[in-house]
C-alpha positions as CSV (number, residue, x, y, z in Angstrom):
1,N,-0.1,0.0,-0.1
2,I,1.1,3.3,-0.4
3,F,1.5,4.2,3.4
4,G,3.6,1.6,3.8
5,R,5.8,1.9,0.9
6,N,6.1,5.5,1.4
7,G,7.8,4.6,5.0
8,G,4.7,5.0,7.2
9,F,4.8,2.0,9.1
10,D,8.5,3.0,9.3
11,A,7.9,6.0,10.9
12,L,5.1,5.2,12.6
13,M,7.1,2.0,14.7
14,E,9.5,4.8,15.2
15,R,7.6,7.2,16.7
16,L,6.4,4.4,18.9
17,K,9.3,3.4,20.2
18,C,10.3,6.6,21.6
19,R,9.7,7.2,24.6
20,D,11.4,10.4,25.1
21,P,9.4,12.4,24.6
22,V,6.0,10.4,26.0
23,I,3.5,10.2,23.6
24,P,0.8,12.3,24.8
25,S,-2.5,10.4,24.6
26,Q,-4.2,12.3,22.4
27,N,-1.7,12.1,19.8
28,L,-1.8,7.9,20.2
29,T,-5.1,8.2,19.5
30,F,-4.6,9.9,16.0
31,M,-1.9,8.1,15.6
32,I,-3.8,4.4,15.4
33,S,-7.6,5.3,15.2
34,P,-7.0,5.3,11.6
35,L,-4.8,1.9,11.5
36,G,-7.8,0.2,13.4
37,K,-10.3,1.2,10.7
38,L,-8.7,-0.2,8.2
39,Y,-7.7,-3.4,9.6
40,K,-10.0,-5.4,7.1
41,A,-7.3,-3.8,4.1
42,Y,-4.3,-5.4,5.4
43,T,-2.4,-7.9,3.8
44,H,-1.4,-10.8,5.8
45,K,2.0,-9.9,4.7
46,V,1.3,-6.3,6.0
47,A,-0.8,-7.7,9.1
48,A,2.5,-9.9,10.6
49,Q,5.0,-7.2,9.6
50,W,3.7,-4.1,10.8
51,I,0.1,-4.5,13.0
52,K,1.0,-6.8,15.1
53,P,4.6,-5.3,16.4
54,V,2.1,-1.6,16.2
55,I,-0.5,-3.6,18.8
56,E,2.8,-4.6,21.3
57,E,4.2,-1.0,21.1
58,I,0.4,0.1,22.1
59,F,0.0,-2.0,25.0
60,D,3.8,-1.3,26.0
61,I,3.0,2.4,26.0
62,M,-0.6,1.8,27.6
63,E,1.1,0.0,30.5
64,N,3.9,2.6,31.1
65,L,2.1,6.0,30.8
66,P,3.5,8.1,33.3
67,E,1.3,9.7,36.1
68,Y,1.0,12.9,34.0
69,E,-0.2,11.2,31.2
70,L,-2.8,9.0,33.1
71,R,-4.4,12.2,34.5
72,N,-4.8,13.5,31.3
73,L,-6.3,10.7,29.5
74,T,-10.0,11.3,29.2
75,H,-12.7,8.4,28.7
76,D,-13.1,9.5,24.7
77,Y,-9.4,8.8,24.0
78,L,-9.4,5.8,26.1
79,R,-12.3,4.2,24.6
80,I,-10.6,5.2,20.7
81,I,-7.5,3.6,22.0
82,I,-9.3,0.4,23.2
83,E,-11.6,0.4,20.1
84,S,-8.6,0.9,17.6
85,L,-6.8,-2.3,19.6
86,I,-9.7,-4.5,19.2
87,Y,-9.8,-3.9,15.5
88,L,-6.2,-4.6,14.8
89,M,-6.2,-7.6,17.4
90,K,-8.9,-9.4,15.3
91,R,-6.2,-10.4,12.8
92,Y,-4.3,-12.6,15.5
93,Y,-6.6,-13.1,18.4
94,S,-10.3,-14.8,19.0
95,T,-12.7,-12.3,21.0
96,E,-11.9,-14.1,24.2
97,K,-8.5,-13.4,24.3
98,R,-9.3,-10.0,23.0
99,N,-11.3,-9.1,25.8
100,R,-8.7,-10.7,28.3
101,R,-5.7,-8.8,26.9
102,I,-7.9,-5.2,26.9
103,G,-10.0,-5.9,29.8
104,K,-7.7,-3.5,32.6
105,F,-7.8,-0.7,29.8
106,A,-11.5,-1.4,29.3
107,L,-12.5,-0.9,32.8
108,G,-15.0,2.4,32.8
109,S,-15.2,2.2,28.9
110,D,-18.2,0.9,27.0
111,Q,-16.2,-1.5,25.7
112,G,-16.0,-3.8,28.4
């Protein structure tokens, strides 16, 4: 796809892996929401090469958010991040496994 050919996935992974400065939750939402909405369009090769590592980086970011980012994480941004993760994970995980993995972030959101 054009995004990948133009280095979009490389740039995305580079930013997700760089934790200095910390990615604000609002920016994370804007970065991953389009990816989640397009999950059906990814080829198996693209999904294996890029989407699975993106999922892991997002979980790592969410699990290690500093206190000030947690305070600024609104319900709306959390909901969008969770929805995006659910869509991205549909390529690899059963509903049960997705729910287990996302469960701790979904508390208090509409996804449950």
